[in-house]
N, C-alpha and C positions, 0 to 999 in steps of 0.2 A: 533025285527027285524025292522030296520028303512031304509028309502029310501033317497038317495041323488042323485045329478046330477054331471056327469063328462063328459065334452066336449058335452053337450047336450044329453047325454045318461043316463036314470035313472038306478041306481044301488042300490043294497040292502047290508046292513051290519048286521052282528050278532056277538055276542061275548061270550066268556066263561071265567069266573073268577075261578082261582084255585091256588093251591100251587105247587111250583116247587119241583119235587122229582127225585131221581135217575140220578142226573147230572153226566155226564162222559165227560172228556176232554182228548184229545191226539193230537199228531202232527206227521206229516211225513216230513222227510227231504230228498230232492232230490239233488244229487250233479251232477254238470256239469264240464267237463274238457274242456279247450279251449287253443289255442295257441296264445300267445301274440306277435309273430313275424309278419313279413310281407309276409311270404310264407308258404304254407302248401301243401304237396303232398298226393296223394291217399294212400301212404304207411304210413301215420301218421308220417311223418318225417318233421319237421318244422325248420326254421332258428332261431326262437325265443324261449322264455321260455314258459313252460306250466304253466297254472294257473287253479285253481279250485274255482268254486263258488257254492253256495248252495241256495236252495229255500225251505222255511219252509211253510207248509200248516197246519193250525190248525183246529181242529174239535171239536164239542161238540154236545151232545144230551142230552135230558132230557124229563120228563113227566110233564104235567100239569094236576093236579088231582083236580077236582071240588068237592064241599061238597056232591053232589048227586052221587058221585062215578064215573062220567065220566072221562076217561083218554085219553089224546091226546099226541102222541109221536111227539116231535119237534126236528128238526135237520136242517143243512144247512142254518144257520143264525148266524150272529155275534151279540150275545146278552149277555150282562154282567148280570150274576145272580148267586145265590148260593141256595143250597137246603134249603127249608123252607121259602123262599121269596114268596110273592104273585105276580101273573102276570095276565094280561088280554090279551087274544088271540082273535084277530079280523079276521073274514073271510068275504067274500062277493062274489057277482057275478052280472051279468046283470039282470035287472028286468025280470021276466018271465022264467029265466033260473035256474032250481034247482041246477045245478052244482055250486060249489063254490071252492074258493081257499083261503088259509091262506095268509093274507096281512100284518099284523102288530102285534107286541108284545110290551106290555108296562109293565115295572117292577114297581109295585106300591111302593115298598120300596125305590128304588133309583130314581124313577121318570124319568127313561130312556126308550127310545123306539127304536125299530129296525124294518126294513121292509124286506119282503121276495122277493128276486130276481125279474127277469123281468116280471113274470106274474102279480105282483102287479102293474106294470106300465100300462099294457094293460087290466086291469079289464073291462074297458068299451068297449073293442073291441078284435078281434081275432088277436093277435100279429103275429101268423104264417101267416095268410092271408096278414097282413100288409107287412111283410118282403118279401113274395112271390110277391106281387104287386110291391114293389119297385124294386125287381130283374128283373121282366118283363119289367118295364119301362126302367131300365138301359140297357137291351138287345136292346130294340127298339131304344133308342137314339144312341147306338153304331152302330147298323145297318144302321141307317140314315146317320151317319157320314161316314160309309164305301161307301154308295151309291153315295155320292158326292166325289168320289175318287180323282178327280182333285184338289179340294180344300184341301182335306186331305193331299194329297201328297205335296202340296205347303207349308203347314205349318208343316207337319210331323204327321204321324199317331200316333206315341207314345204320342204326345202332346194332340191330341183329346182324346185318351184313358184315359190319366191322368186327363184331365179336367172333362170328364164325370164321372169318378170314384170319383173325389173330390167333385163334385156337389151332387152326390147321397149320399155320406158319410155325408156331411154337413146336407143334408135334413133329413136323418134318425136321426142324432144326435139331431138336433133341435126338431124333433118330440118326441124323447125320453124325452128331457128336459121338453117340454110342458106337456106331459102326466104325467110324474113324479110329476111336481109341482101341477097340478090339482088334481091328485089322493092323494097326501099327504095332500092337503088342505082339501079335503072331509074326509079323515081318521082322521085328527086332529079335525075337527068339530065333527065327530061322537064320538071320544074319549072323548072330553069334555062332551058330552051328557051322555056317559056311566058313567064317573066319577061322574057327578052330580047325576045320578040315584042311584049309589052305595053309595053315601054319602062320596066320597073320594076327598080330597082337593089336588090340584096340587102344 
């Protein structure tokens, strides 16, 4: 177990090396119908032609089995692998917090890596609390805009609403990018240490 820093917060990482077993892949296809004309009534009668589009969602699950017999079931991640290949599974959390989340997978054979969802971005903080705080700030800003109603009316209430919304979205997006960059940098540094320890060349 090793400690690193993300945005000034100490975090810990740990890993498990094992062989990929029991890989399963499947996909689900969802079809959507839409009218390509200019008008559409509640009776589903349109003046244009109907079209059909589809959305394909791919899934995969597998197990990582360590030499000591420990097995971890992995899913919900885009990770190129095959049965029999070796992988390193990295988990981590804030220092002092025993709870952890899976953060990264590394395929030793193909030397490719993948990350787990939004939780891996906010390992150094509570992402639910962050989003809630941003929502509260958004509401406060909008209420302030409503209180100065004369000014709002003069330039249009919809404009204020759109500007506040746009600023909050940009702020959240920038925060996500910064957190992702710093987390990935820490994970990459940790992965290098792990590969060196295991005697694996990149």
